[in-house]
N, C-alpha and C positions, 0 to 999 in steps of 0.2 A: 634715758636714751636706749634705743633698741638697735642692736648690731645686726645688720643684714648679712647673712652668710653668703660669701662670694662663691662663684661656681666651682673653683678648685676645692674649696672646703666641703661644699655639699657633695661633690663627686667622690671625694675620699671617704666620707661617711657612708654614702650609698654603696660604695664598693665593699666596705667593711660589713655593712648590714647584710648584703647579699651573701658574702662569704660565711659570716657567722650564723646565717640561717640554717646551715647544715650542722645541726646539733650532734649528729652521729660522728662527724669528723672531729669535733671538739670534745667528744665524750670522754669522761674520766673512767669509763668502765674497763679500759685496758689494764692488764696486769703486767708489771715490769718484772722481768726475770733475768737472772744471771746464772749461766751454767757453772756448777762447781764453785771454785774460788775466783772465777774470772771477774775482772773489773768492768767488763763490757756488758751493758744491759740491753734488753730487747723488749719492746712492748708487744704483747700478744692479746688476742681476744679470748675471753672466757666463753666457750660455746655452750657448756652445760655443767650440770652438777649432779653427781650420784650421791644423794644425801646419806643413804644408809651405809655407804662405804667410805664416806668422807673423801670423795674423789672429785677433782675438777677436770673437765675436758677442755683442753686449750688448743688453739691453732698453733702449729709448730713455729718456733722462732725462725726468722729469716734475716739475711743480710740486706743491706740497702739495694743490692742488685737483684733481690728476690731468691737467691740461692739459700737452701736450708742450712741451718746451723748443725754441726755434728753433735748429736746427743745420743745417749745410750740408755736402755732400760737399767734401772738401778741407780742411775746418776741422780744427784741432788740439784734442785734449782733453788736459788736464793730469790725469794719473791717479795715484791712490795706492791701494795695497792692502797690508793687513797680514795675514799668515798666523800660524800658531802660534808662530813664532819670529823672523820677519823682516819688515821694512817695505820695500816696493818703491815707486819713483817713476819715471814715464816719461811722455813726451809722444807720443801716438798720433794718427795721421792718419785721419780718416774716409774710407773708400773706397767705402762703399755704405750706402744707407738704404732700408729696406723698411717698408711700412705695413700689409701684409696677410700673414697673419691678425692679427699683432700688430706694433706698431712695433719694429723692430730696427735696430741700428746695427753695421756692420762696421768695425772699426778695425785699422790695421796697426801692429805693434810697431816701435819704432826698433831700429837695430842694437845699441845698448847700453842696458840697463836699470839704473838705480841701485838699490842695495839697502843696507840698514842692519840689522845683526843686533841684535835687541832683547834676546834672552836665549839662554843656552847650551843650554837644553833646551826642547822644545815645551810649550806650555800649552794645555789643552783645555777646552772648555766642558763643564760637568757639572751634574747635579741630584741630588746624593747627600746623604742624611741623615747627620748626624754628631752626636756628643756631645762636648762639651768639659768636661774636669774641671779646675776652677780653684782649689781642689779641689771646689767645688760643681758639680753636674751642670747644664750649659747646653745646650739643644738648638740645633742650627744646620743650615744647608743649605750644602754645598760647591757653589759656582756655577762655579768653574773650578779646575783642578788641574794640577800638573806633578810631576815627581819631586823638585822642590826645595821645593814648598810649595803652598798653596791660598789662594783667596779664599773666605771663609766669611761667610754672612749670619746675623745674630742679631737678636733683638728689640732695639729701641733702649733698653730698660730695662737691658740688659746693657752694662757698660762694661769693655772690655779695655784694658790699659795696654801701651804700647810696651815691648818687652823682657821682658814677662811670660812665664814658663814655664808651659805647659799640656800636658795629655795629650789627644790627639784620638783618639776611637774611631769607627770606621766599618766598614761591611760592603759593599764594592763587589761586584756580581754579575757574574760572567763564567763562560762554559762551563757555564751552567745551575746554578751553585752560588755560595754566598757565600764571600768570603775575608775573614777577620777581620784588621783593622788596628788596632794600638794604638801610636800614634806620639808620641814626645816632640817638642814644638814650641816655638817662640818667636814671640810676636806682634810683627810689624813695624810695626803701626800701622793706623789707619783708612784705608780706601780710598775716595777721592772721584772723581767726584761720586756722591751717592746715587742711587737709582732713584726718580724722582718718582711712579711708579705704586705704590710701596710705601713710604709715608712713615714707617712705624713700624719699618722694617728698616735696620740699619746693617751695613756690610761691613768686614771686617778682613783684612789680609794676615797669613799665618802661614807661617813657614819650618820645615822639618823638621830635626831634630838627629840625626846619627849613625844613619842607616838601616842595617839589616842587609841582606845580600844578598837574602834572601827578601822583605823589605819593599820593596826597590828594584825587584825583578822584578814584584811584584804591582802597584805603582804604575805602572811603565812599561807593563805590559800594559793596565791600565785607561785610561791616558792615550791609548794608541794606539786602543783601542776607541772612546773618545769622539771622537777625531779622525776616525775612519772614519765614524761616524754624522753628524758635522757636515757632511761633504762629500757625503753620500748624500741629496740633496734628495728623491728619490722615496720612500725609506723614511721620512723625516721626515713627509711628508704622509700616507702610508698608516697609520703607527703611531698618529697622534693620535686617529683615530676608528676603531679596529679592536678586534676581540675574538678570543680564541683559540677555534679550532674543531678538530674531529677531523680534517677533511679539507678543504683549500682548493681542490681541483680542481673 
């Protein structure tokens, strides 16, 4: 039996796919900082790195209303950063503050940075259409992916069960062509918290079973491509409002 996606279901997934196409807005490249011993944290962009001095250049932290947080040279920032596979924690000292042309903060890294490995393989942000066969056909959007599994968004009328076996079909695009994937998977359960901007969408974790060498290589290549885009902030900005032309010179 094939389930026909009703209009409200399709509309909710289309809205999610449009929103999640902005990888820059979802990027994990932001650094979470807390001034001194404050319990309040702020997410700031890392603008640059002065490698020989072990310094980071950060956008100055701001309140929700856009006003600057009061910080001083010599003050310590408690910093947390999570990349595709590892969480980092360190206390950095503010060595310089600039206000023109935009407020920037220079911080110096400590001699030792603490790290914690979260997963054995990197997980990348994605916005990839997929079909789940349960055995009914259910449309979904893969919002992050690794060679071990995915987080997939479906309409909240769909109820997947932990331990349920499913077949996931998708066609990631690389090298200007589509690669067909047909992967046997197992549902690990719902992923919380939900996204408040998309109240009719639920997220589930799915693990892959017994990947072939070919499937593993396709997944690995796609994950690396997604990670590359996530770190390329200029491409993110330019892609959102761009069109294909014959010659861009």
